[in-house]
KOLTORLO-462567 format. One record per residue (C-alpha): x, y, z; residue in one letter. Coordinates in steps of 0.001 Angstrom, whole numbers, plus 500000, padded with zeros to 6 digits. Each point is the difference from the previous one (the first is absolute). Example, Ala and Ser with C-alpha at 12.3 -4.5 7.8 and 13.67 -1.06 7.14 Angstrom:
512300495500507800a;501370503440499340s;
This chain:
499918499969500026m;501447503540499148m;500501502793502449m;497437502532499550t;501357503022498410g;502972498199498464q;501370501922497030t;499445498408496518l;503318499425498147g;501507498007497116p;499579496824501933s;496201499742499359l;500758497187497615a;503195498317498650p;501181501131496553r;499950497811497058g;497410499292497223d;498121503206499582k;496753498236499897h;500480499074503723r;498566503171501144v;496866501669498220l;498992503419501314v;496384500638499527f;499074503717499740q;496371501050499868g;498999502374497199s;499321502755502697e;503342499593501609s;501780500295496840f;498688503453499706q;500278500969503765t;501939499518503132g;502136496837499185l;500850500599496319s;503555499929500903y;499875497033502384v;499238497097497898a;502946500392497576p;502318500335502856r;498522496923501883l;500579498012496670a;503421501211499664r;500929499295503673w;498502496383499811t;501053499139496332g;496401499972498917g;497777501875497501e;497130502311500267v;496537498558498819c;497296502577499072r;496721498939501522d;497688498221497704t;498081496844500371s;501807498089497172q;503478500952501426e;499099499120503633r;498657496608498947a;503289499251497931l;501919501266503144a;498492497526502325f;500200497282497224a;503897500666499810a;500174499466503787s;502494502830500761p;501725499932503376k;498780503389500992v;497116502126498965v;499474503668501129v;496776501476499897f;498300503384500927t;496611500326501751l;498733501840497128e;500104496969497733t;497001497664499373e;500375497053502458f;497243497606498430n;502774497874498560a;501525499268503388l;496723498702501293e;500037497286497409h;503710498953500737v;500553497093502435s;502650500653502579p;502093497353498603s;500305501889496522q;500774503337501714l;503594501131499498p;502526499433502856r;499887503749500924q;496992502227499360l;500806503486500673v;497334502593500742a;500745503835499506i;497678501696502492v;499476503413498571d;496406501072499426r;497312497955501874l;496459499480498559p;497383501707502093p;498645497921503017p;496975497837499881n;500513499488496191t;500599496957498110l;503155501533498657e;501102500228503620r;499149496344500576q;502004498889497156a;502855501963501078a;499952498517503369l;499762496544498252f;503273500691498267c;501694501365502815l;499166496813502007r;501828498054497337r;502966502328499454a;503337499014501647t;501299503572499878t;498233503213500409a;501809503100498972i;498874503409501328v;501647503195498440p;500973501895503252t;499967499819503707r;497236502465500304w;497883497816497841y;500816497080502033r;499057501954503262d;496758501076498284y;499023496497499215l;500694498949503399r;497984502811501581k;497003500431497523y;499813496764498095e;500059497216502629p;498381497459497906e;502740500415497315v;502763500272502579w;498926496862501538d;500237498243496702t;503639501255499224i;501753501085503065h;502208496904500117g;501226500290496429k;500407503725499470v;503144501340498212q;500684503751499338l;500926501147496506l;502834502367499591p;500897502026497076l;503241499112498239p;502859502107501465i;501769500307496545d;497024501840498586e;499687502670502643r;500621503593499027p;503273501455501098d;498519502410502521v;502794502135501825p;500248499508503705t;500891503614501214t;497719502891500407a;501874502165497496h;500296497135497436e;496484499021500330l;498591503630499466a;502225500386496820s;498988496602498785w;496256500728500355k;500528503455498322k;501813498403496919r;497228497278499792q;497256502315500089r;501568502353497452d;500450497248497531v;496350498865500517f;498641503431499610c;502123500700496777s;498895496675498433r;496217500765500589n;499897503706499172g;499747501244503580l;501617502976501278r;502631499503502625h;498610500190503463c;501024499507503614r;497883497188500722r;498214497198497996l;497046498135501144f;499536496669498121a;497211497236500102l;500006496908498227m;496530498241499920t;497628497951497959r;496434501198499298a;497346498265502092c;497319500852502432p;502121499543503137t;502660502438498992k;497505502943499803q;501599501927497372l;497571502852500297d;501504500565503287r;503468499820498430v;499051502892497555a;498832502028503048h;503303499399501714l;501825501099496803c;498044503259499850n;501139500776503591q;503616499006499301l;500154502221496904l;499181503130502191q;503571499640501163d;502067501555497281q;503074497958501101s;498242496651499409v;499699497946496779n;497703496935499733v;500498496718498166a;497372497447499819i;500587496422498260a;496589498306499571v;498935496805498327r;496591498741498902l;499363496281500502d;497298497534500041d;498455501504503251a;499830503435498499s;496470501331499379g;498438502785498234s;500343502204503123d;503815499096500252d;500454500910496579m;498253503257500578r;502328500801502797s;502985499313498010v;498747502436497236l;499308502748502868n;503657499482501087l;501263500333496550r;497907503267499513q;501355501251503289l;503565499253498656a;499127501878496696d;499058503055502170q;503593499972501737h;502161498778496930p;503296500846501818c;499163498691503445r;498046496944499703m;500137496848497680v;497945496844499848v;501597496994498280v;498858496713498981d;501320497169502041n;500268497140497487h;503011498314501475a;497898497967502481g;498858501702503248g;503108499937502267k;502399499123497428s;503378500596501452f;501809502357497406p;497029502246499743q;499176500172503530s;503755500766500876e;500187502610497338l;496850501854501588l;500657499595503633y;503696500787499731s;499146503384498541a;497053500616502432a;500322501592503420d;496493498743501349w;497474497501499030s;496997498453501450c;498829496459499570h;496359499454499048l;499478496425501048a;497824497988502254t;502978498899502068f;502001502891500975e;502860500204500681p;500469496297499483q;499842500054496310g;502904499759497582l;499672503587498541s;501416501410503379p;502898497590499820l;500825501265496437l;499606503584501164a;502006499919503204l;502978498164498366r;500241502655497446a;500139502650502588g;496361501128499509c;497977500895503214l;496498498734500514l;497070502041501134a;497027498052501473h;496610500358498540t;496351498942500585s;499638498563496618v;499641496242500134g;497428497854501738v;502322499261503019l;502625502640499580s;499353501735503363d;500124496816502221l;503768500306501140d;500502503713500195e;501037499552503680s;502077496825499504s;503696500046501170p;500982499149496353d;498437503124498520v;501152502163503022r;503709498872499580r;500077501452496385l;499558503346501584r;498537501588496954v;497032502318500082p;497006497663499560i;496893502104499227p;496668498621501176h;498240500569496637t;501213500631496548i;499041503532500054q;502486500893502712q;503102498734497871l;500152503322498276a;500796501770503396s;502801497654500565v;502249502118497725f;499624503019502198h;500792498079503201d;503544498872499561v;503131501664498769d;502660498597497561e;502160498535502823d;497159498264501603a;499052498364496738i;503499498718499580i;500179498529503595d;496566498435499341q;501230498381496931l;502936498573501957r;497832498630502650i;497398498675497477a;502618498244497957c;501726498614503124c;496529498630501145e;499491498544496671a;503381498277499965a;499134498478503432r;496494498997499007q;500857498365496681y;503646498614501070e;502288501908497652w;503304499098501628p;502047502539498153r;497837502795500739w;499231499539503726a;503511500795501274p;500288503179497851a;496783501556501040y;500442498769503750r;502988502375500448q;497529502958499477f;497186498444502015v;501520498453503158p;496583498903501137s;499419498031496836a;
C-alpha cells in the first residue's frame, strides 16, 4: 500500500515496450487542466497517449497493457463490463474534476476509483480539499494517493532575488505588450479561462472595466470556447472583445486554442502578468494557481466559482500573504493598497509557498533565504 501523499515519479511503471502503458485522456481533459499531464505520464512510463474513444478503449483492454491511466472525465461504461481478471496490472486514476454528487456520473467515477490501484491528485491543496469536503471520494482513494509534480526541467527560469525578479517581470511584461499591440504599462492583469457558466464571464467584463480605470494597468484575457459553452457564454466573450475594442492599447482578448492550461501558453501569459485570479470551482486548489505562482504571478482571490469562497480563512491561503478580496469587484482596489516593494515581497513569499506546496526542490532553498518562516 502506498503512503498517502507520496509524490509520483518515473517509477510508476517499468520502461520497455511502449504498449505497456496506455494513458487515457478524456476529450474534456485534453482541452483543460491536464492537457500537459498525459504526454508526460506516457513519457515517464514508456507508454503512449490514447485519446478517449470507445473503439480505442476497447482495443486498449484487448491488448492488455500493464498500466492504464484514465481521468474522471472519460466515459466509464467500458470498465463496468471488464472482469477484474482482465484489468491491467495497474489502473491509475487522475482525480481532477469530479462529477456532481448524486449523479450517475459520480457513481461511475467512484466505481472506477474503487478499481484503481493508484489515484493521482494534482496538488496538496486539492488532496486536502478531497479529505475535507469529499469524504466519500477520500475514503475510496486515501490509501493509494500520489501527488503529481510538474517536471522541474520545464519550469521557467524565474530569478530568486528581489531586484532580478522585478527586472525579469518587467522584461516579460514589455515583450508581451509589444507582441499584442498594448502600450507599455506598470502592471499587467492576466486571466486564462474557458467560456462556461461557472466562470461567470459577465463578472469578468465588469472586473476589466474597473481595472481599466487605473491608467497604469493593462488587461489580457485568454479565453476558449468548448463543448460546455452556451449562447450566453459566447455573448459574454463577444462583450469582452467589444470592451477590448474600446481600449485597443490597454486590453486584449486572445483565443486560447492550445488546450486550456497548456504549458507554453500559460507560462507566456503568467510570466508577463503581475496579477491574476483563478475562476474555478476549487480555489486555490486548481492547476492554474500553480502555473501562475511558479511564473511569479500573484493570485487574487475572487468569489467566482461554485465553491470558491470555502477556504478564505484556511492556513494555506493565509500563508500566501497576498491580498485576498472577498469579491471580484474588490480586486480593482488592490492596486492602490500596496506599493511596488510590497508586491515584490509578496511575489517572493508566494513563489516560496508554491515551491513548498508543490515540492520544487531547487526553488525552495532559494526563496527560503528571503522568507525565514517558509
